C-alpha positions as CSV (number, residue, x, y, z in Angstrom):
1,M,-72.4,-29.7,-26.3
2,K,-68.8,-30.7,-25.8
3,K,-66.7,-28.1,-23.8
4,Y,-63.5,-26.8,-25.4
5,I,-60.6,-25.1,-23.6
6,V,-58.3,-23.6,-26.0
7,Q,-55.7,-20.8,-26.2
8,L,-56.1,-18.3,-28.9
9,E,-53.1,-16.3,-30.3
10,I,-53.8,-12.7,-31.3
11,L,-52.2,-12.0,-34.5
12,E,-52.4,-9.3,-37.1
13,S,-54.5,-10.7,-40.0
14,G,-55.5,-8.6,-42.8
15,D,-58.1,-6.3,-41.5
16,G,-58.2,-7.6,-37.8
17,L,-56.3,-9.1,-35.0
18,I,-57.5,-12.7,-34.8
19,K,-56.3,-16.0,-35.9
20,L,-58.0,-19.3,-34.8
21,S,-56.2,-22.7,-34.7
22,D,-57.3,-25.5,-37.0
23,E,-58.6,-27.2,-33.8
24,V,-60.9,-24.5,-33.0
25,V,-62.0,-24.0,-36.7
26,A,-62.8,-27.8,-37.0
27,A,-64.5,-28.0,-33.6
28,F,-67.0,-25.3,-34.5
29,H,-67.3,-26.0,-38.2
30,L,-66.0,-22.5,-39.1
31,K,-65.1,-21.3,-42.5
32,A,-63.6,-18.0,-43.8
33,G,-66.1,-15.3,-43.7
34,D,-68.1,-16.6,-40.7
35,K,-69.0,-14.0,-38.1
36,L,-68.2,-14.5,-34.3
37,E,-69.4,-12.8,-31.1
38,L,-67.1,-12.1,-28.3
39,L,-68.9,-12.6,-25.0
40,T,-67.4,-11.3,-21.9
41,Q,-68.5,-12.4,-18.5
42,K,-68.1,-10.8,-15.1
43,D,-65.3,-13.3,-14.1
44,G,-63.2,-12.2,-17.0
45,V,-63.8,-15.4,-19.2
46,S,-64.4,-14.7,-22.8
47,L,-66.1,-17.0,-25.2
48,V,-66.1,-16.9,-28.8
49,V,-69.4,-18.2,-30.3
50,P,-70.3,-18.6,-34.0
51,T,-73.3,-16.6,-35.0
52,R,-75.6,-18.3,-37.3
53,G,-77.2,-15.2,-39.0
54,E,-80.7,-14.0,-38.9
55,F,-83.6,-16.2,-39.4
56,Q,-86.3,-15.5,-41.8
57,L,-89.8,-16.7,-41.0
58,N,-90.8,-17.4,-44.5
59,K,-87.7,-19.4,-45.2
60,L,-88.2,-21.6,-42.1
61,L,-91.7,-22.3,-43.0
62,E,-90.8,-23.3,-46.5
63,G,-88.7,-26.0,-44.7
64,I,-91.9,-27.8,-43.2
65,N,-92.9,-30.9,-44.8
66,E,-94.7,-34.1,-44.1
67,D,-91.5,-35.7,-42.8
68,N,-90.7,-33.1,-40.1
69,L,-94.3,-31.9,-39.2
70,H,-95.4,-33.1,-35.9
71,G,-98.6,-32.8,-33.7
72,E,-99.0,-31.0,-30.5
73,I,-96.7,-31.8,-27.6
74,D,-98.2,-32.0,-24.1
75,L,-95.9,-30.2,-21.9
76,G,-98.1,-30.8,-18.6
77,D,-100.0,-28.4,-16.5
78,P,-98.8,-24.8,-16.2
79,V,-96.2,-24.3,-13.4
80,G,-95.8,-20.5,-13.4
81,D,-97.4,-17.5,-15.0
82,E,-98.1,-19.1,-18.4
83,I,-101.1,-17.7,-20.2
84,I,-103.6,-20.3,-21.3
C-alpha cells in the first residue's frame, strides 16, 4: 500500500472538529458518512484509518461462486505451534 504523509487541519465542522483535504479523501476513497479510527502510537504519530464496518459471515458466504472458489492451498510443513 502506498504511504501518505499529509497534514490535516482541525476545523469545527458541524458536530465535530475534523476536515480532510480532497487529497486524503481521494487517496482513501472516502465519502461523507464513512467512519474513521484514530490510532495513536507510542512515538506520538497518529494515523487515520478508514473502518470498513462489521462483516457478516452469511453475507460473505453468499459471495462465493464457481468463479472465486478455489481448492486447498499447501502452506508447507508446520513451523510453530500449529494444531494439525
